[in-house]
N, C-alpha and C positions, 0 to 999 in steps of 0.2 A: 487427458494427461499425455505427456510425451512417452512414446514407447521405444524410440530409437535414440541412440547417442552416436552421431556420426563422427564426433571427434574423440569419443572415449573420455571426456572430462565431465565430471559431475560435481556440482556444488552442494555441500551439506550446510543448510542454514539452521543453526542451533537457536531455537526460540522457545525453550522450555522454562525460562526463568520466571520467577514469581514477582519480582519487583518490590520486595519487602522494603528495601531502603528508600523507595520512592513514595511509600505510603499511598499507593494508588488503589483505587476501588475496582480495578480490573487487572488481569494478568499483564505483565510488562509489555509483551509484544502487541497488545491491543491498545496501549496508551496512544491517544490522539496526538499527532504531530502534523500540523498543517491540515487538519481535518481528514486525516487518513491514518490507519494504524501504523505504528512504528515498524512492524515487520514488513510492511509493504515496500519500504524503500530498498531493503535488501533483495526481496523477491524481484523487484523491477530491475535492479542493477544487474543481476545475473541473467534475467530474461533478455536484457538488451545486449549482453556480452556475446560477441561472435565466437568467443573461445569456449563457451559453456554449451554442452549438449543437453544436460539434464539437471534438474534440481530436486533434491530430497529435503523436505521440510520436517524438522523435528519440533513438534509442538507439545505444549503442556496439556495435561489431562483436562484442565479447566476450560480450554478454548479449542478443543479438537473439532467441535461442531463448526465454529466460525472459521477454522483454518481452511476448510475446503472452499468456501465462498471467496475468502480473501485471496487464496492462491490462484484460483481460476480467474480472478480479476487482474492480478498483477503479474502472474507468470503463466499465461494461458497456453503457451506452446511448449514450455520446457519442464513443467511440473511432472515429475516421474512418480513420486510417492510422498505420502504424509504419514509420519510415524510418531507414536507417543514417546516422549522423552522420559528420562530416568530421574532419579533423585539428585545425582551429581552430574556435572558436565561430562565427565568420562563416560557415564552410562548413556547420556543422550547422544554423544558422538558415535559411540559404538552401536547404538540402536539405528542411527542413520547409515552406518557402514553396512549393517546387516541387510539393508534394503537397496544397496547400490545395483545398477544395471549389470548384467553379466559381463558386458564388454567394456566396463569402465576400467580405465588404467591410471587415471589421475584424479585425485580428490582435492577439492578446495573447501576447507572448513571455515565458515564465517559466522561471527556472532551477530544475531539480528539486532542487538543493541548498538551496533555501529551503523547508523543509517546513511552516513555520508561517504560510503565507499566509492572510490572512483574507478572508471574503466582502466585508467593507467595502472593502478595498483594491481587490479585483476590480471592485466596483461603481463606486467613485470614479474609477478610471483609465478605464474604459470610458465612464462618464458625461461625462467632460471632453471627449470627442471631438466633442461637439456644436459646440464653439467653436474647437477647436484641431486641428492636424495630428496631434498625438500627446500622450500623457500618461504620466508616470512617477511612481512613488511615491518620496518622499525623506524623509530625517530630518535634523534639524539637527546640526551638529557641536557637541560639548559641550566639547572640549578646545581649547586655544589652538593656532592653526595657524602653524607656523614655516617659514621658508625656510631650508634647510640646504645646506651644501656643504663637503666635506672635513672633516666632523665638527664644523663650526662653525655657529652660528645666524647667518643673514644678513638677518634681518628677520622681521616679524610681519604676517600678513595678517588682515583683518577676517573672522572666521569667519561673520559674519552674511551674507556674500556667497556662502557655499558651502552645498551640501547633499550628503548621501551618498545616491546613488540605489539603488533596489532594483528588483525585478521583481514583478508583470508590467509590462512596458512595452508600451503599447497604441498602435496606429497605424491610420490608414486604409490599407487594403491597397496601393492604388496608390502612396501616398507611400513606404511602406517598400520596395516593389519598385524604385521609382525611385532611392531612396537607395542600395540595394545595387548597382544597375547602375552608378551613378556611382563607388562605392567600388571596384568590380571594375575599372572602366576606369582609375581613378587609382592603383590599388594601395594604397588607404588601409586602414589597420587600426585599428578602434576598440575600446574596451573595453566598450561596451554598445551596445544597438541605437539609443538616442537619439543617440549620437555620429555615427552615419551620417546620420540625418535632419537633424541640425543643420547639415550642410553644404549642404543644399538652400536656394536663395535664398528668403527670406521664410518659412522654416519656423518655426512657433510650437508649442512643446512645453510643455504645462502640467506643473507639479509639484504633485502632491496629497500629502496627509499619508501618510507611510509608517508603519511600526511597528518599534520596536527589536527586537521578537521575530521579525520577518521577515528575519532575517539569513541569510547564506550559510554553510553548513558547509564549511569549507576545511581546518581543522586538527583534530588530536585534541582540543584544548581545545574547539573549537566543537561537536564531536560529544558530548563529555561534558556540555557545557552543555545541549545539546538533550535528552539522556537525562534529565538532572535536571529540566528544564522539563516533560517529558512525564510523569515520575513524579509530580511535584507537581500535575499537572492531573487525575490520576485521582481520582475521588470516592471517599472512604473510606466505610466502612460495609459493609452487606451488598448483594450483588447475586445475582439469580436467573438461571439459564441453562437453556434447553430444548434437548434433542437428540433426533434421530430418525435411524434408519438401517434399511435393509432390503436383503437379498440373496437371490438365488435359490438353491435347493438343486439341486446337480448331482452326477452320479457322479464318482468318482475324485478327490474332494477331502476333506480332513479337516474335520470340523465343530468349529471353534474358537469357544468362547464364554467370555469372561472369562479367556482364556488356558488354558482346559481343553479337552483333546481329547476330545470326547464320542463314545462308540461309536455309529455309525449308518452306514447304507449309502450315504449321500450327505453332501456338505459344501457350504459356502457359496462361491458363485462371486465372484471379485473379483481385483483386481490384487495386493493384500496377502493376508493369510490370511483377509480378509473377516469378521473378528470383529465382528458387529453391536453387541455389548454395549460393547466398547471404543470403537468408532467413535461410537456415540451419546453416550457419556460425554465423549469428546473434543470433539465439536461443542458439547455443552452447556457445557463449561468454557470453550471459546473464545468462545462467545456471551456468557457471563457477564462475561468480561473485555474484550469488544468487540475480539477479535483475529482476526476473520474466521471461516473455516470450515476443516475438515480438508483438503479438496481444494486449498485455496489454499497450504497449507504443505507438503503431501505429495501432489503431483499424480500421478494414475494413469498419466501419460505418462512418468514418471521410472523408468527401469529399476532404480534403486537401491532402490526400494520393492517390487520384485517379490517376492511371497510373504513379505514381512517380517512378523514378529510384531507384531500390533496393540498388544500390551502394551508393546513398545518405543516405538511411536509415542505411546502414552499417557504414558509416562515423559517423552518430549520435550515433550509438551503441558504437563505439570505444571511442567517447568523454565521454559517460557514464562510460565506463570501466576505463578510465583514472581518472575521477573524483572520482571513488571509490577506487583508489589506486592500479590498476592492469595494467600490461603491457603484451603484447602478446609474448609467447615463440614460439609456432608453431601452424599451422592449417593443418589438414589432412582431405581432402574432397574426397568423391567418388560419382560421378554422375552415376545414373543407368537409362539407356535408350537404346532401341533397335536401334533407328535411330532418327536423322541423326548422322553421325560420327562427333565427336567433337574434336578428337585428334589434328587436325591442329590449333585449336583455344585456346588450353590450355595455351600456353605461354602468349598470350594476356590476358587471364583471370587472370593469376597469377599477371601480372603487374597491372591490374586494382584493384585487391583485395589488393595487397601490398600497393598501393597508399592510398586506403580507410582506411587501418589499420595502416598506417604509420610504416611499417616494411619492411624488405627486402623480395624480391620474393623468396629468399632461405628458408624463414620460412613458405612458403605456398606450400602445396602439393595438386594438383588437379588431380584426376584419373577418368577414365570413364570405365564402364563395361556394359555388357548386361546381360539379364537373360535367354539367349538361348531360347527366345520365350515364356517364362513362365510369367504369371501375367500381370498386366495392362501395365507395362513397356515393356514386351516382345511383347504385342499386339500393341505396339506403340499408346496406348491410353493416356499415360501420362509420366511424368519424375519425378523421385524422387532423393533425395540426402541425404547422411549420412555424418556427420562431427564429428570429435573429435578435441578439441582444448586444449592447455595447456596455462595457464596464470600464471604470477608470481606477488605476492603482493610486491609493492614497499616499 
């Protein structure tokens, strides 16, 4: 986790929502979007922002365990703290503020349910704080705004006087803390962070240009729209991916390579069956589709994957690949080991891999080589595998 904030700017990512309106079978931040959790998009955006020094993630009780693994994957250098959220958004934001770094002077509060936040909006909202107490992104209304009561139109408002606000909403730390103290004292409940700051005498909050794509996923329609947007953003054509894996040879373990149990006095050590061939192919495919790595999807801390067949994991990776709009062109793998000899088993490996990847064995190449006694492979201490894959956008 990050321990220093060189710029004094911290992002609080609010991800404690339950997703009731989505009828999801998991907490909203964990809903899969492009084969990665929804919250990962916000974590990645602020991780990549040069304006941000630290990230505080406010997570719901139901997924605190997963929050650590996800955060370390998508915000490896800027994650400062993970804190449990409250019942209401106000409580969650305040919980995040209680864990800010001591030298934090600017706070950017963002809803994790807005996955398509741009670097431009992050820069503009933070940049506006040179002249204002706070800044929020907003987009104009395009529909006519009516006043209604009891099912009847009671008048029309000038839509040019209104804006629909988004996040991140950025404030000087002391201003936001003062606003929250006042709201707590008065029992005031707002619908966004700016509504609290607006109650302070003389508060000036800038509105910068937002983006229609920076919308909040609330309903099933919103989620389907996001999935369509993500699918359309994937560049078509061919992509290349590289994978590598290595495991130690130890007693009392089967030696699984490409789903084949190779006769030998030792096997590969690992949480799963430690099949280096399947693991390297999996990482190469994930890399080609920009879907992270094997450990992010199947962590070795999860007992569900204890001794699991890596061929089954490869099948799951292939499903992710298909869902992201890619198909396999070819796989080229090289096993590196001094012994045992695996040439007699390569044909069976290719058949297993082809079935898992739903392609022809002709598209799978598996080779084996030694290191002439050099290195850990040469000393028969372990086995490694290198893989290159080509995938095509559908």
